[in-house]
N, CA, C and O atoms as CSV, one atom per row, in Angstrom:
chain,resi,resn,atom,element,x,y,z
A,1,MET,N,N,54.771,-135.457,87.901
A,1,MET,CA,C,55.406,-133.798,87.975
A,1,MET,C,C,55.410,-133.023,86.718
A,1,MET,O,O,55.878,-133.470,85.671
A,2,LYS,N,N,54.884,-131.863,86.841
A,2,LYS,CA,C,54.632,-130.973,85.458
A,2,LYS,C,C,55.992,-130.485,85.430
A,2,LYS,O,O,56.607,-130.198,86.457
A,3,ARG,N,N,56.598,-130.361,83.941
A,3,ARG,CA,C,57.674,-129.636,83.449
A,3,ARG,C,C,57.007,-128.166,83.449
A,3,ARG,O,O,55.797,-127.955,83.536
A,4,SER,N,N,57.954,-127.249,83.343
A,4,SER,CA,C,57.676,-125.873,83.083
A,4,SER,C,C,58.159,-125.579,81.519
A,4,SER,O,O,59.294,-125.704,81.059
A,5,PRO,N,N,57.147,-125.222,80.959
A,5,PRO,CA,C,57.497,-124.885,79.376
A,5,PRO,C,C,59.018,-124.053,79.218
A,5,PRO,O,O,59.381,-123.171,79.995
A,6,LEU,N,N,59.786,-124.528,78.073
A,6,LEU,CA,C,60.872,-123.523,77.841
A,6,LEU,C,C,60.756,-122.850,76.549
A,6,LEU,O,O,60.629,-123.331,75.423
A,7,VAL,N,N,60.833,-121.501,76.990
A,7,VAL,CA,C,60.590,-120.628,76.042
A,7,VAL,C,C,62.015,-119.828,75.677
A,7,VAL,O,O,62.832,-119.548,76.555
A,8,LEU,N,N,62.200,-119.500,74.279
A,8,LEU,CA,C,63.317,-118.746,73.748
A,8,LEU,C,C,62.824,-117.067,73.723
A,8,LEU,O,O,61.707,-116.663,73.400
A,9,ILE,N,N,63.892,-116.309,74.120
A,9,ILE,CA,C,63.663,-115.036,74.019
A,9,ILE,C,C,64.965,-114.382,73.117
A,9,ILE,O,O,66.163,-114.473,73.387
A,10,VAL,N,N,64.331,-113.697,71.965
A,10,VAL,CA,C,65.415,-112.934,71.387
A,10,VAL,C,C,65.184,-111.914,71.332
A,10,VAL,O,O,64.135,-111.669,70.736
A,11,ASP,N,N,65.937,-110.765,71.865
A,11,ASP,CA,C,66.150,-109.381,71.777
A,11,ASP,C,C,67.395,-109.026,71.646
A,11,ASP,O,O,68.230,-109.777,72.150
A,12,ASP,N,N,67.800,-107.948,71.028
A,12,ASP,CA,C,69.188,-107.421,70.752
A,12,ASP,C,C,69.123,-106.114,71.838
A,12,ASP,O,O,70.131,-105.432,72.014
A,13,ASP,N,N,67.904,-105.835,72.521
A,13,ASP,CA,C,68.204,-105.020,73.685
A,13,ASP,C,C,68.185,-105.803,74.748
A,13,ASP,O,O,67.166,-106.428,75.042
A,14,ALA,N,N,69.289,-105.873,75.455
A,14,ALA,CA,C,69.775,-106.850,76.577
A,14,ALA,C,C,68.567,-106.662,77.627
A,14,ALA,O,O,68.050,-107.662,78.126
A,15,GLU,N,N,68.133,-105.388,77.950
A,15,GLU,CA,C,67.366,-104.680,79.095
A,15,GLU,C,C,65.866,-105.539,78.807
A,15,GLU,O,O,65.225,-106.258,79.573
A,16,ILE,N,N,65.697,-105.284,77.882
A,16,ILE,CA,C,64.011,-106.062,77.327
A,16,ILE,C,C,64.510,-107.537,77.602
A,16,ILE,O,O,63.820,-107.952,78.532
A,17,ALA,N,N,65.256,-108.348,77.269
A,17,ALA,CA,C,65.482,-109.465,77.285
A,17,ALA,C,C,65.636,-109.778,79.058
A,17,ALA,O,O,64.814,-110.487,79.639
A,18,ILE,N,N,66.400,-109.357,79.521
A,18,ILE,CA,C,66.313,-109.655,80.814
A,18,ILE,C,C,64.941,-109.383,81.962
A,18,ILE,O,O,64.788,-109.880,83.078
A,19,MET,N,N,64.104,-108.468,81.257
A,19,MET,CA,C,62.763,-108.367,81.977
A,19,MET,C,C,61.975,-109.137,81.479
A,19,MET,O,O,61.136,-109.475,82.315
A,20,LEU,N,N,61.802,-109.662,80.363
A,20,LEU,CA,C,60.818,-110.496,80.088
A,20,LEU,C,C,61.761,-112.068,80.435
A,20,LEU,O,O,60.947,-112.988,80.519
A,21,SER,N,N,62.702,-112.387,80.570
A,21,SER,CA,C,63.086,-113.311,81.129
A,21,SER,C,C,62.397,-113.669,82.525
A,21,SER,O,O,61.736,-114.672,82.794
A,22,ARG,N,N,62.730,-112.570,83.351
A,22,ARG,CA,C,62.376,-112.349,84.813
A,22,ARG,C,C,61.022,-112.381,85.167
A,22,ARG,O,O,60.570,-113.029,86.111
A,23,SER,N,N,60.400,-111.699,84.428
A,23,SER,CA,C,59.062,-111.830,84.556
A,23,SER,C,C,58.300,-113.023,84.114
A,23,SER,O,O,57.300,-113.382,84.737
A,24,LEU,N,N,58.780,-113.729,82.940
A,24,LEU,CA,C,58.392,-115.141,82.697
A,24,LEU,C,C,58.814,-116.243,83.745
A,24,LEU,O,O,58.000,-117.129,84.008
A,25,THR,N,N,59.754,-116.231,84.208
A,25,THR,CA,C,60.422,-117.136,85.183
A,25,THR,C,C,59.418,-117.285,86.403
A,25,THR,O,O,58.920,-118.307,86.874
A,26,HIS,N,N,59.278,-116.019,86.753
A,26,HIS,CA,C,58.438,-116.021,88.070
A,26,HIS,C,C,57.238,-116.383,87.803
A,26,HIS,O,O,56.582,-116.691,88.798
A,27,ARG,N,N,56.491,-116.489,86.382
A,27,ARG,CA,C,55.487,-116.767,86.287
A,27,ARG,C,C,55.294,-118.685,85.862
A,27,ARG,O,O,54.212,-119.165,85.524
A,28,GLY,N,N,56.554,-119.479,85.989
A,28,GLY,CA,C,56.589,-120.627,85.869
A,28,GLY,C,C,57.170,-120.933,84.651
A,28,GLY,O,O,57.209,-122.130,84.365
A,29,PHE,N,N,57.746,-119.940,83.671
A,29,PHE,CA,C,58.254,-120.642,82.680
A,29,PHE,C,C,59.755,-121.010,82.575
A,29,PHE,O,O,60.303,-120.343,83.452
A,30,GLN,N,N,60.564,-121.657,82.008
A,30,GLN,CA,C,61.726,-121.811,81.508
A,30,GLN,C,C,62.490,-120.830,80.674
A,30,GLN,O,O,61.915,-120.654,79.600
A,31,VAL,N,N,63.454,-120.217,80.784
A,31,VAL,CA,C,63.590,-119.342,79.800
A,31,VAL,C,C,64.885,-119.178,79.360
A,31,VAL,O,O,65.794,-118.913,80.147
A,32,SER,N,N,65.057,-119.315,78.148
A,32,SER,CA,C,66.543,-118.856,77.636
A,32,SER,C,C,66.606,-117.597,76.605
A,32,SER,O,O,65.930,-117.508,75.580
A,33,THR,N,N,67.518,-116.672,77.060
A,33,THR,CA,C,67.656,-115.673,76.244
A,33,THR,C,C,68.787,-115.464,75.381
A,33,THR,O,O,69.825,-116.066,75.655
A,34,THR,N,N,68.743,-114.616,74.264
A,34,THR,CA,C,70.125,-114.122,73.283
A,34,THR,C,C,69.652,-113.152,72.969
A,34,THR,O,O,68.425,-113.131,72.879
A,35,GLY,N,N,70.389,-111.997,72.684
A,35,GLY,CA,C,70.463,-111.143,71.630
A,35,GLY,C,C,71.136,-111.201,70.130
A,35,GLY,O,O,71.401,-110.307,69.327
A,36,SER,N,N,71.288,-112.502,70.094
A,36,SER,CA,C,71.567,-112.700,68.358
A,36,SER,C,C,70.708,-113.830,67.634
A,36,SER,O,O,70.461,-114.881,68.225
A,37,PRO,N,N,70.326,-113.623,66.530
A,37,PRO,CA,C,69.367,-114.523,65.853
A,37,PRO,C,C,70.086,-116.003,65.642
A,37,PRO,O,O,69.592,-117.128,65.713
A,38,GLU,N,N,71.530,-115.545,65.337
A,38,GLU,CA,C,72.429,-116.542,64.947
A,38,GLU,C,C,72.484,-117.493,66.016
A,38,GLU,O,O,72.269,-118.688,65.813
A,39,GLU,N,N,72.746,-117.053,67.082
A,39,GLU,CA,C,72.887,-117.877,68.398
A,39,GLU,C,C,71.338,-118.516,68.600
A,39,GLU,O,O,71.246,-119.713,68.874
A,40,ALA,N,N,70.321,-117.824,68.480
A,40,ALA,CA,C,69.198,-118.620,68.693
A,40,ALA,C,C,69.123,-119.761,67.628
A,40,ALA,O,O,68.291,-120.605,67.961
A,41,LEU,N,N,69.566,-119.957,66.786
A,41,LEU,CA,C,69.218,-121.191,65.955
A,41,LEU,C,C,70.085,-122.133,66.419
A,41,LEU,O,O,69.647,-123.282,66.487
A,42,ARG,N,N,71.592,-121.856,66.870
A,42,ARG,CA,C,72.166,-122.746,67.541
A,42,ARG,C,C,71.206,-123.282,68.888
A,42,ARG,O,O,70.734,-124.356,69.261
A,43,LEU,N,N,71.218,-122.177,69.263
A,43,LEU,CA,C,70.156,-122.857,70.859
A,43,LEU,C,C,68.730,-123.792,70.197
A,43,LEU,O,O,68.459,-124.917,70.619
A,44,ALA,N,N,68.177,-123.311,69.452
A,44,ALA,CA,C,67.079,-124.314,68.825
A,44,ALA,C,C,67.595,-125.473,68.234
A,44,ALA,O,O,66.670,-125.991,67.609
A,45,GLU,N,N,68.661,-126.160,68.121
A,45,GLU,CA,C,69.230,-127.018,67.924
A,45,GLU,C,C,69.625,-128.050,68.699
A,45,GLU,O,O,69.675,-129.229,68.349
A,46,GLN,N,N,70.026,-127.409,70.207
A,46,GLN,CA,C,70.164,-128.186,71.115
A,46,GLN,C,C,68.981,-128.111,72.085
A,46,GLN,O,O,69.149,-129.044,72.871
A,47,SER,N,N,67.758,-127.382,72.435
A,47,SER,CA,C,66.826,-127.065,73.235
A,47,SER,C,C,65.398,-127.499,72.709
A,47,SER,O,O,65.083,-127.205,71.555
A,48,PRO,N,N,64.646,-128.097,73.419
A,48,PRO,CA,C,63.298,-128.177,72.640
A,48,PRO,C,C,62.271,-127.244,72.952
A,48,PRO,O,O,61.219,-127.532,73.521
A,49,PHE,N,N,62.626,-126.074,72.546
A,49,PHE,CA,C,61.788,-124.660,72.797
A,49,PHE,C,C,60.519,-125.452,72.553
A,49,PHE,O,O,60.405,-126.520,71.951
A,50,GLU,N,N,59.364,-124.539,73.281
A,50,GLU,CA,C,58.108,-124.979,72.942
A,50,GLU,C,C,57.577,-123.548,72.566
A,50,GLU,O,O,56.428,-123.591,72.126
A,51,ALA,N,N,58.059,-122.447,72.622
A,51,ALA,CA,C,57.577,-121.180,72.006
A,51,ALA,C,C,58.923,-120.066,72.163
A,51,ALA,O,O,59.873,-120.131,72.944
A,52,ALA,N,N,58.622,-119.077,71.152
A,52,ALA,CA,C,59.598,-117.971,70.955
A,52,ALA,C,C,58.806,-116.602,70.918
A,52,ALA,O,O,57.711,-116.284,70.454
A,53,LEU,N,N,59.891,-115.860,71.657
A,53,LEU,CA,C,59.417,-114.382,71.708
A,53,LEU,C,C,60.323,-113.693,70.986
A,53,LEU,O,O,61.384,-113.495,71.579
A,54,LEU,N,N,60.227,-113.211,69.749
A,54,LEU,CA,C,61.443,-112.260,69.339
A,54,LEU,C,C,61.063,-110.978,69.077
A,54,LEU,O,O,59.904,-110.581,68.960
A,55,ASP,N,N,62.413,-110.118,68.957
A,55,ASP,CA,C,62.236,-108.593,68.498
A,55,ASP,C,C,62.188,-108.715,67.062
A,55,ASP,O,O,62.844,-109.545,66.431
A,56,LEU,N,N,61.381,-107.852,66.548
A,56,LEU,CA,C,61.161,-107.370,65.244
A,56,LEU,C,C,62.542,-107.011,64.391
A,56,LEU,O,O,62.938,-107.576,63.371
A,57,VAL,N,N,63.050,-106.098,64.982
A,57,VAL,CA,C,64.089,-105.345,64.158
A,57,VAL,C,C,65.463,-105.700,65.070
A,57,VAL,O,O,65.793,-105.245,66.165
A,58,MET,N,N,66.016,-106.507,64.361
A,58,MET,CA,C,67.734,-106.791,64.861
A,58,MET,C,C,68.490,-106.944,63.765
A,58,MET,O,O,68.022,-107.205,62.657
A,59,PRO,N,N,70.089,-106.742,64.095
A,59,PRO,CA,C,70.919,-106.275,63.305
A,59,PRO,C,C,71.058,-107.485,62.321
A,59,PRO,O,O,71.000,-107.336,61.100
A,60,GLU,N,N,71.283,-108.929,63.052
A,60,GLU,CA,C,71.742,-109.702,62.017
A,60,GLU,C,C,70.357,-110.226,61.265
A,60,GLU,O,O,70.477,-110.498,60.070
A,61,LYS,N,N,69.450,-110.340,61.690
A,61,LYS,CA,C,68.255,-111.067,61.019
A,61,LYS,C,C,66.915,-110.233,61.677
A,61,LYS,O,O,66.865,-109.740,62.804
A,62,ASP,N,N,65.962,-110.224,60.751
A,62,ASP,CA,C,64.887,-109.627,61.069
A,62,ASP,C,C,64.084,-110.770,62.020
A,62,ASP,O,O,64.569,-111.898,62.110
A,63,GLY,N,N,63.084,-110.495,62.585
A,63,GLY,CA,C,62.102,-111.289,63.118
A,63,GLY,C,C,61.344,-112.524,62.945
A,63,GLY,O,O,61.157,-113.575,63.558
A,64,VAL,N,N,60.845,-111.746,61.433
A,64,VAL,CA,C,60.054,-112.913,60.644
A,64,VAL,C,C,61.199,-113.803,59.783
A,64,VAL,O,O,60.803,-114.947,59.558
A,65,ALA,N,N,62.174,-113.583,59.401
A,65,ALA,CA,C,63.238,-114.565,58.932
A,65,ALA,C,C,63.534,-115.301,59.846
A,65,ALA,O,O,63.566,-116.483,59.504
A,66,LEU,N,N,63.909,-114.995,61.499
A,66,LEU,CA,C,64.260,-115.847,62.407
A,66,LEU,C,C,63.111,-116.613,62.597
A,66,LEU,O,O,63.444,-117.737,62.975
A,67,ALA,N,N,61.617,-116.463,62.475
A,67,ALA,CA,C,60.547,-117.312,62.841
A,67,ALA,C,C,60.579,-118.354,61.964
A,67,ALA,O,O,60.398,-119.544,62.221
A,68,THR,N,N,60.830,-117.824,60.871
A,68,THR,CA,C,60.772,-119.061,59.416
A,68,THR,C,C,61.821,-120.265,59.888
A,68,THR,O,O,61.591,-121.457,60.091
A,69,ALA,N,N,63.296,-119.361,60.007
A,69,ALA,CA,C,64.294,-120.234,60.560
A,69,ALA,C,C,63.978,-121.173,61.744
A,69,ALA,O,O,64.281,-122.359,61.610
A,70,LEU,N,N,63.562,-120.876,62.564
A,70,LEU,CA,C,62.971,-121.583,63.755
A,70,LEU,C,C,61.938,-122.529,63.486
A,70,LEU,O,O,61.905,-123.615,64.065
A,71,ARG,N,N,61.127,-122.191,62.673
A,71,ARG,CA,C,59.976,-123.134,62.562
A,71,ARG,C,C,60.171,-124.150,61.488
A,71,ARG,O,O,59.264,-124.908,61.146
A,72,GLU,N,N,61.548,-124.161,60.878
A,72,GLU,CA,C,61.883,-124.888,59.801
A,72,GLU,C,C,62.619,-126.050,60.815
A,72,GLU,O,O,62.411,-127.228,60.523
A,73,ARG,N,N,63.290,-125.812,61.744
A,73,ARG,CA,C,64.217,-126.596,62.977
A,73,ARG,C,C,62.962,-126.977,63.831
A,73,ARG,O,O,63.138,-128.086,64.335
A,74,ILE,N,N,61.905,-126.495,64.120
A,74,ILE,CA,C,60.932,-126.832,65.615
A,74,ILE,C,C,59.568,-126.616,64.680
A,74,ILE,O,O,59.079,-125.488,64.614
A,75,GLN,N,N,58.989,-127.696,63.982
A,75,GLN,CA,C,57.772,-127.805,63.418
A,75,GLN,C,C,56.760,-127.096,64.253
A,75,GLN,O,O,56.947,-127.526,65.391
A,76,GLY,N,N,55.905,-126.337,64.273
A,76,GLY,CA,C,54.688,-125.823,64.856
A,76,GLY,C,C,55.062,-124.885,65.867
A,76,GLY,O,O,54.107,-124.415,66.485
A,77,LEU,N,N,56.063,-124.537,66.160
A,77,LEU,CA,C,56.366,-123.780,67.080
A,77,LEU,C,C,55.826,-122.508,67.339
A,77,LEU,O,O,56.275,-121.538,66.728
A,78,PRO,N,N,54.921,-122.382,68.161
A,78,PRO,CA,C,54.471,-120.792,68.580
A,78,PRO,C,C,55.435,-119.863,68.599
A,78,PRO,O,O,56.387,-120.173,69.314
A,79,VAL,N,N,55.506,-118.914,68.102
A,79,VAL,CA,C,56.034,-117.437,67.696
A,79,VAL,C,C,55.331,-116.427,67.860
A,79,VAL,O,O,54.280,-116.326,67.227
A,80,ALA,N,N,55.793,-115.310,68.861
A,80,ALA,CA,C,55.281,-114.106,68.652
A,80,ALA,C,C,56.558,-113.021,68.467
A,80,ALA,O,O,57.643,-113.194,69.021
A,81,ILE,N,N,56.299,-112.059,67.738
A,81,ILE,CA,C,57.146,-110.862,67.456
A,81,ILE,C,C,56.663,-109.975,68.423
A,81,ILE,O,O,55.451,-109.760,68.460
A,82,LEU,N,N,57.575,-109.312,69.372
A,82,LEU,CA,C,57.282,-107.812,69.821
A,82,LEU,C,C,57.998,-106.987,69.082
A,82,LEU,O,O,59.077,-107.221,68.537
A,83,THR,N,N,57.220,-105.772,69.071
A,83,THR,CA,C,57.904,-104.514,68.037
A,83,THR,C,C,57.600,-103.155,68.691
A,83,THR,O,O,56.603,-102.917,69.373
A,84,GLY,N,N,58.720,-102.183,68.356
A,84,GLY,CA,C,57.995,-100.696,68.796
A,84,GLY,C,C,57.954,-100.058,67.353
A,84,GLY,O,O,58.105,-98.841,67.249
A,85,TYR,N,N,57.744,-100.889,66.169
A,85,TYR,CA,C,57.475,-100.403,64.817
A,85,TYR,C,C,56.229,-100.930,64.266
A,85,TYR,O,O,56.256,-101.627,63.251
A,86,PRO,N,N,54.994,-100.607,64.946
A,86,PRO,CA,C,53.827,-100.506,64.603
A,86,PRO,C,C,53.654,-100.559,63.184
A,86,PRO,O,O,52.932,-101.460,62.757
A,87,HIS,N,N,54.183,-99.761,62.367
A,87,HIS,CA,C,53.950,-99.849,61.212
A,87,HIS,C,C,54.964,-100.570,60.180
A,87,HIS,O,O,54.722,-100.505,58.975
A,88,SER,N,N,55.796,-101.074,60.530
A,88,SER,CA,C,56.693,-101.863,59.763
A,88,SER,C,C,56.086,-102.541,58.521
A,88,SER,O,O,54.884,-102.699,58.735
A,89,PRO,N,N,56.365,-102.908,57.557
A,89,PRO,CA,C,55.938,-104.047,56.393
A,89,PRO,C,C,56.111,-105.376,56.869
A,89,PRO,O,O,55.307,-106.263,56.581
A,90,LEU,N,N,57.258,-105.595,57.685
A,90,LEU,CA,C,57.486,-106.927,58.312
A,90,LEU,C,C,56.384,-107.349,59.276
A,90,LEU,O,O,56.472,-108.489,59.733
A,91,ILE,N,N,55.398,-106.614,59.632
A,91,ILE,CA,C,54.522,-107.213,60.664
A,91,ILE,C,C,53.336,-107.513,59.593
A,91,ILE,O,O,52.502,-108.218,60.161
A,92,THR,N,N,52.990,-107.263,58.381
A,92,THR,CA,C,52.087,-107.677,57.566
A,92,THR,C,C,52.660,-109.241,57.232
A,92,THR,O,O,51.892,-110.200,57.313
A,93,ALA,N,N,53.941,-109.387,56.886
A,93,ALA,CA,C,54.538,-110.771,56.867
A,93,ALA,C,C,54.522,-111.814,57.764
A,93,ALA,O,O,54.240,-112.993,57.550
A,94,ALA,N,N,54.907,-111.185,58.961
A,94,ALA,CA,C,54.578,-112.092,59.735
A,94,ALA,C,C,53.200,-112.575,60.248
A,94,ALA,O,O,53.045,-113.730,60.642
A,95,ARG,N,N,52.323,-111.769,60.234
A,95,ARG,CA,C,51.147,-112.183,60.460
A,95,ARG,C,C,50.727,-113.206,59.344
A,95,ARG,O,O,50.068,-114.229,59.533
A,96,ARG,N,N,51.158,-112.811,58.309
A,96,ARG,CA,C,50.757,-114.057,57.089
A,96,ARG,C,C,51.322,-115.345,57.007
A,96,ARG,O,O,50.953,-116.301,56.326
A,97,PHE,N,N,52.628,-115.203,58.091
A,97,PHE,CA,C,53.393,-116.330,58.375
A,97,PHE,C,C,52.714,-117.083,59.598
A,97,PHE,O,O,53.129,-118.155,60.037
A,98,GLY,N,N,51.535,-116.337,60.127
A,98,GLY,CA,C,51.106,-116.946,61.686
A,98,GLY,C,C,51.392,-116.613,62.804
A,98,GLY,O,O,50.823,-117.029,63.813
A,99,VAL,N,N,52.272,-115.854,62.777
A,99,VAL,CA,C,53.160,-115.279,63.669
A,99,VAL,C,C,52.351,-114.209,64.602
A,99,VAL,O,O,51.730,-113.345,63.982
A,100,PHE,N,N,52.295,-114.177,66.010
A,100,PHE,CA,C,51.338,-113.061,66.803
A,100,PHE,C,C,52.311,-111.979,66.475
A,100,PHE,O,O,53.485,-112.029,66.107
A,101,VAL,N,N,51.559,-111.062,66.692
A,101,VAL,CA,C,52.519,-109.538,66.681
A,101,VAL,C,C,51.994,-108.756,67.789
A,101,VAL,O,O,50.836,-108.339,67.774
A,102,PHE,N,N,52.958,-108.496,68.939
A,102,PHE,CA,C,52.654,-107.478,69.927
A,102,PHE,C,C,53.381,-106.201,69.902
A,102,PHE,O,O,54.590,-106.279,69.682
A,103,ARG,N,N,52.908,-105.133,70.071
A,103,ARG,CA,C,53.284,-103.844,70.375
A,103,ARG,C,C,54.165,-103.475,71.673
A,103,ARG,O,O,53.626,-103.726,72.751
A,104,LYS,N,N,55.314,-102.972,71.696
A,104,LYS,CA,C,56.307,-102.901,72.851
A,104,LYS,C,C,55.578,-101.331,73.147
A,104,LYS,O,O,55.250,-100.549,72.254
A,105,PRO,N,N,55.410,-101.081,74.734
A,105,PRO,CA,C,55.651,-102.292,75.627
A,105,PRO,C,C,54.528,-102.929,75.836
A,105,PRO,O,O,53.468,-102.349,76.071
A,106,THR,N,N,54.695,-104.460,75.753
A,106,THR,CA,C,53.359,-105.490,75.971
A,106,THR,C,C,53.572,-105.688,77.477
A,106,THR,O,O,54.602,-105.846,78.133
A,107,PRO,N,N,52.211,-105.626,77.840
A,107,PRO,CA,C,51.983,-106.089,79.183
A,107,PRO,C,C,52.333,-107.704,79.398
A,107,PRO,O,O,52.022,-108.577,78.587
A,108,ILE,N,N,52.987,-107.910,80.556
A,108,ILE,CA,C,53.656,-109.445,80.898
A,108,ILE,C,C,52.107,-110.275,80.639
A,108,ILE,O,O,52.191,-111.284,79.939
A,109,GLN,N,N,51.215,-110.037,80.974
A,109,GLN,CA,C,50.128,-110.860,81.237
A,109,GLN,C,C,49.642,-110.971,79.781
A,109,GLN,O,O,49.115,-112.072,79.624
A,110,ASP,N,N,49.631,-110.323,78.802
A,110,ASP,CA,C,49.331,-110.657,77.260
A,110,ASP,C,C,50.292,-111.864,76.871
A,110,ASP,O,O,49.878,-112.920,76.393
A,111,LEU,N,N,51.618,-111.576,77.134
A,111,LEU,CA,C,52.682,-112.923,76.618
A,111,LEU,C,C,52.533,-113.900,77.282
A,111,LEU,O,O,52.877,-114.946,76.731
A,112,VAL,N,N,52.031,-113.995,78.570
A,112,VAL,CA,C,51.820,-115.065,79.552
A,112,VAL,C,C,50.335,-115.683,79.070
A,112,VAL,O,O,50.282,-116.910,79.163
A,113,ASP,N,N,49.241,-115.094,78.620
A,113,ASP,CA,C,48.422,-115.491,77.968
A,113,ASP,C,C,48.402,-116.179,76.647
A,113,ASP,O,O,47.843,-117.269,76.525
A,114,PHE,N,N,49.049,-115.520,75.560
A,114,PHE,CA,C,49.940,-116.254,74.495
A,114,PHE,C,C,50.459,-117.565,74.742
A,114,PHE,O,O,50.045,-118.592,74.205
A,115,LEU,N,N,51.318,-117.490,75.519
A,115,LEU,CA,C,52.021,-118.749,75.840
A,115,LEU,C,C,51.221,-119.630,76.487
A,115,LEU,O,O,51.416,-120.742,75.997
A,116,GLU,N,N,50.264,-119.674,77.513
A,116,GLU,CA,C,49.915,-120.641,78.006
A,116,GLU,C,C,48.575,-121.196,76.540
A,116,GLU,O,O,48.248,-122.368,76.353
A,117,SER,N,N,48.239,-120.439,76.026
A,117,SER,CA,C,47.287,-120.608,74.929
A,117,SER,C,C,47.429,-121.424,73.729
A,117,SER,O,O,46.563,-121.982,73.055
A,118,GLU,N,N,48.983,-121.373,73.568
A,118,GLU,CA,C,49.818,-121.841,72.415
A,118,GLU,C,C,50.641,-122.818,72.471
A,118,GLU,O,O,50.899,-123.521,71.494
A,119,ILE,N,N,51.241,-123.001,73.841
A,119,ILE,CA,C,51.997,-124.194,74.058
A,119,ILE,C,C,51.180,-125.168,74.627
A,119,ILE,O,O,50.382,-125.060,75.558
A,120,PRO,N,N,51.536,-126.309,73.821
A,120,PRO,CA,C,50.842,-127.855,74.009
A,120,PRO,C,C,51.203,-128.004,75.563
A,120,PRO,O,O,52.271,-127.595,76.018
A,121,LYS,N,N,50.219,-128.624,76.330
A,121,LYS,CA,C,50.060,-129.007,77.677
A,121,LYS,C,C,50.554,-130.361,77.571
A,121,LYS,O,O,50.164,-131.299,76.876
A,122,LYS,N,N,51.895,-130.221,78.763
A,122,LYS,CA,C,52.722,-131.254,78.731
A,122,LYS,C,C,52.762,-131.877,80.575
A,122,LYS,O,O,52.508,-131.203,81.573
A,123,VAL,N,N,53.119,-133.174,80.520
A,123,VAL,CA,C,52.852,-133.706,82.053
A,123,VAL,C,C,54.051,-134.602,82.225
A,123,VAL,O,O,54.439,-135.249,81.253
A,124,ASP,N,N,54.575,-134.677,83.212
A,124,ASP,CA,C,55.960,-135.355,83.418
A,124,ASP,C,C,56.978,-135.353,82.570
A,124,ASP,O,O,57.525,-136.390,82.195
A,125,GLY,N,N,57.391,-133.920,82.114
A,125,GLY,CA,C,58.014,-133.897,81.324
A,125,GLY,C,C,58.363,-134.477,80.010
A,125,GLY,O,O,59.383,-134.565,79.326
A,126,GLU,N,N,57.203,-134.816,79.926
A,126,GLU,CA,C,57.350,-135.758,78.337
A,126,GLU,C,C,56.567,-134.646,77.120
A,126,GLU,O,O,55.475,-134.122,77.341
A,127,PRO,N,N,57.277,-134.452,75.979
A,127,PRO,CA,C,56.642,-133.633,75.023
A,127,PRO,C,C,55.582,-134.497,74.363
A,127,PRO,O,O,55.622,-135.687,74.050
A,128,GLY,N,N,54.470,-133.446,74.214
A,128,GLY,CA,C,53.497,-133.940,73.319
A,128,GLY,C,C,52.479,-134.809,74.274
A,128,GLY,O,O,51.500,-135.385,73.799
A,129,THR,N,N,52.829,-134.844,75.734
A,129,THR,CA,C,51.715,-135.705,76.313
A,129,THR,C,C,50.612,-134.646,77.163
A,129,THR,O,O,50.983,-133.704,77.863
A,130,PRO,N,N,49.323,-135.003,76.944
A,130,PRO,CA,C,48.389,-133.715,77.299
A,130,PRO,C,C,48.473,-134.065,78.780
A,130,PRO,O,O,48.835,-135.104,79.331
A,131,ARG,N,N,48.064,-132.975,79.238
A,131,ARG,CA,C,48.368,-132.532,80.883
A,131,ARG,C,C,46.755,-132.919,81.249
A,131,ARG,O,O,46.336,-132.793,82.399
């Protein structure tokens, strides 16, 4: 039995987080959402996330700093940042760090394509097992 990949969504705009969560759930992903970078780090200690979609600009911590902290906890975690600030200097830092950047609004299929190409294939609910 195939296990649905677990994706973390972090966006301080609750409407965006809900829309992304619903859209990805309908496409077969398990999703955990939070509006707080600090809560995201706590969740990462408890859950085996296989990818993360992060807002770039948040009050507590920017998306690049959060991506760095998440990857310290989950080696090789695929991370994408979504932003409405296409000229932010943080985008350059994100790309140097190997984080994908999508401009809001992003078509949901682009995010699905990113997740499907970046999340290692799993089978029988076992992490790291080829599909």
